[in-house]
VMD Tcl script that builds the backbone (N, CA, C; Angstrom):
set m [mol new atoms 102]
animate dup $m
set s [atomselect $m all]
$s set {name element resname resid chain x y z} {
  {N N MET 1 A 3.590 3.092 7.782}
  {CA C MET 1 A 3.242 4.467 7.941}
  {C C MET 1 A 2.506 4.903 6.788}
  {N N ARG 2 A 2.867 4.329 5.526}
  {CA C ARG 2 A 2.337 4.877 4.282}
  {C C ARG 2 A 0.770 4.318 4.509}
  {N N LEU 3 A 0.640 3.216 5.111}
  {CA C LEU 3 A -1.003 2.465 5.177}
  {C C LEU 3 A -1.938 3.405 5.685}
  {N N GLY 4 A -1.463 3.954 6.760}
  {CA C GLY 4 A -2.296 4.788 7.696}
  {C C GLY 4 A -2.928 6.236 6.860}
  {N N PRO 5 A -2.103 6.889 6.471}
  {CA C PRO 5 A -2.846 7.873 5.712}
  {C C PRO 5 A -3.335 7.629 4.189}
  {N N TRP 6 A -2.627 6.724 3.432}
  {CA C TRP 6 A -3.302 6.162 2.095}
  {C C TRP 6 A -4.574 5.200 2.645}
  {N N ALA 7 A -4.859 4.356 3.578}
  {CA C ALA 7 A -5.852 3.747 3.638}
  {C C ALA 7 A -7.024 4.742 4.233}
  {N N GLY 8 A -6.644 5.994 4.998}
  {CA C GLY 8 A -7.580 6.759 5.627}
  {C C GLY 8 A -8.386 7.505 4.457}
  {N N ARG 9 A -7.428 8.308 3.680}
  {CA C ARG 9 A -8.083 8.627 2.306}
  {C C ARG 9 A -9.028 7.798 1.316}
  {N N ALA 10 A -8.638 6.419 1.218}
  {CA C ALA 10 A -9.423 5.579 0.305}
  {C C ALA 10 A -10.451 5.423 0.990}
  {N N GLY 11 A -10.371 4.577 2.338}
  {CA C GLY 11 A -12.033 4.645 2.670}
  {C C GLY 11 A -12.125 3.246 2.584}
  {N N PRO 12 A -12.697 2.791 1.379}
  {CA C PRO 12 A -13.107 1.672 1.292}
  {C C PRO 12 A -12.058 0.476 1.300}
  {N N PRO 13 A -12.670 -0.807 1.625}
  {CA C PRO 13 A -11.682 -1.862 2.189}
  {C C PRO 13 A -11.116 -2.492 0.502}
  {N N ARG 14 A -11.836 -2.410 -0.368}
  {CA C ARG 14 A -11.632 -2.896 -1.894}
  {C C ARG 14 A -9.775 -2.323 -2.288}
  {N N TYR 15 A -9.852 -0.939 -2.014}
  {CA C TYR 15 A -8.473 -0.646 -2.391}
  {C C TYR 15 A -7.316 -1.302 -1.535}
  {N N ALA 16 A -7.611 -1.711 -0.140}
  {CA C ALA 16 A -6.599 -1.983 0.944}
  {C C ALA 16 A -6.540 -3.728 0.494}
  {N N GLY 17 A -7.477 -4.126 -0.128}
  {CA C GLY 17 A -7.321 -5.633 -0.535}
  {C C GLY 17 A -7.236 -5.800 -1.994}
  {N N ALA 18 A -6.923 -4.654 -2.652}
  {CA C ALA 18 A -6.616 -5.226 -4.027}
  {C C ALA 18 A -5.519 -4.101 -4.657}
  {N N LEU 19 A -5.598 -2.853 -4.280}
  {CA C LEU 19 A -4.289 -2.010 -4.644}
  {C C LEU 19 A -3.156 -2.029 -3.649}
  {N N LEU 20 A -3.389 -2.527 -2.127}
  {CA C LEU 20 A -2.233 -2.547 -1.347}
  {C C LEU 20 A -1.245 -3.738 -1.524}
  {N N PRO 21 A -1.908 -5.014 -1.684}
  {CA C PRO 21 A -1.029 -6.008 -1.844}
  {C C PRO 21 A -0.215 -5.981 -3.236}
  {N N GLU 22 A -0.702 -5.482 -4.211}
  {CA C GLU 22 A -0.027 -5.455 -5.442}
  {C C GLU 22 A 0.869 -4.691 -5.700}
  {N N PRO 23 A 0.600 -3.095 -5.578}
  {CA C PRO 23 A 1.604 -2.029 -5.326}
  {C C PRO 23 A 2.367 -2.046 -4.249}
  {N N ASP 24 A 1.809 -2.437 -3.186}
  {CA C ASP 24 A 2.657 -2.286 -2.021}
  {C C ASP 24 A 3.916 -3.263 -1.619}
  {N N LEU 25 A 3.635 -4.386 -2.270}
  {CA C LEU 25 A 4.687 -5.422 -2.126}
  {C C LEU 25 A 5.767 -5.153 -2.951}
  {N N PRO 26 A 5.732 -4.697 -4.410}
  {CA C PRO 26 A 6.739 -4.314 -4.947}
  {C C PRO 26 A 7.341 -3.134 -4.825}
  {N N ARG 27 A 6.733 -2.258 -4.165}
  {CA C ARG 27 A 7.478 -1.071 -3.774}
  {C C ARG 27 A 8.250 -1.073 -2.425}
  {N N LEU 28 A 7.813 -2.081 -1.204}
  {CA C LEU 28 A 8.357 -2.109 -0.168}
  {C C LEU 28 A 9.886 -2.629 -0.475}
  {N N PRO 29 A 9.996 -4.010 -1.197}
  {CA C PRO 29 A 11.169 -4.575 -1.450}
  {C C PRO 29 A 12.267 -3.682 -2.383}
  {N N ARG 30 A 11.404 -3.138 -2.906}
  {CA C ARG 30 A 12.630 -2.038 -4.062}
  {C C ARG 30 A 13.629 -1.107 -3.258}
  {N N PRO 31 A 12.718 -0.054 -2.425}
  {CA C PRO 31 A 13.438 0.830 -1.870}
  {C C PRO 31 A 14.649 0.105 -0.843}
  {N N PRO 32 A 14.491 -0.561 0.063}
  {CA C PRO 32 A 15.176 -1.156 0.794}
  {C C PRO 32 A 16.441 -1.727 0.049}
  {N N ARG 33 A 16.221 -2.619 -0.696}
  {CA C ARG 33 A 17.569 -3.137 -1.452}
  {C C ARG 33 A 18.236 -2.347 -2.276}
  {N N ALA 34 A 17.657 -1.377 -2.904}
  {CA C ALA 34 A 18.342 -0.089 -3.348}
  {C C ALA 34 A 19.456 0.680 -2.366}
}
mol reanalyze $m
mol bondsrecalc $m
mol representation Tube
mol addrep $m
């Protein structure tokens, strides 16, 4: 759900291939485990 609005505002594929995998991976496993 976060990828939808976030990627829509970013527009360029550079963020989806560079900022998504790095900040998204550590953020997803952290909330569910906590």
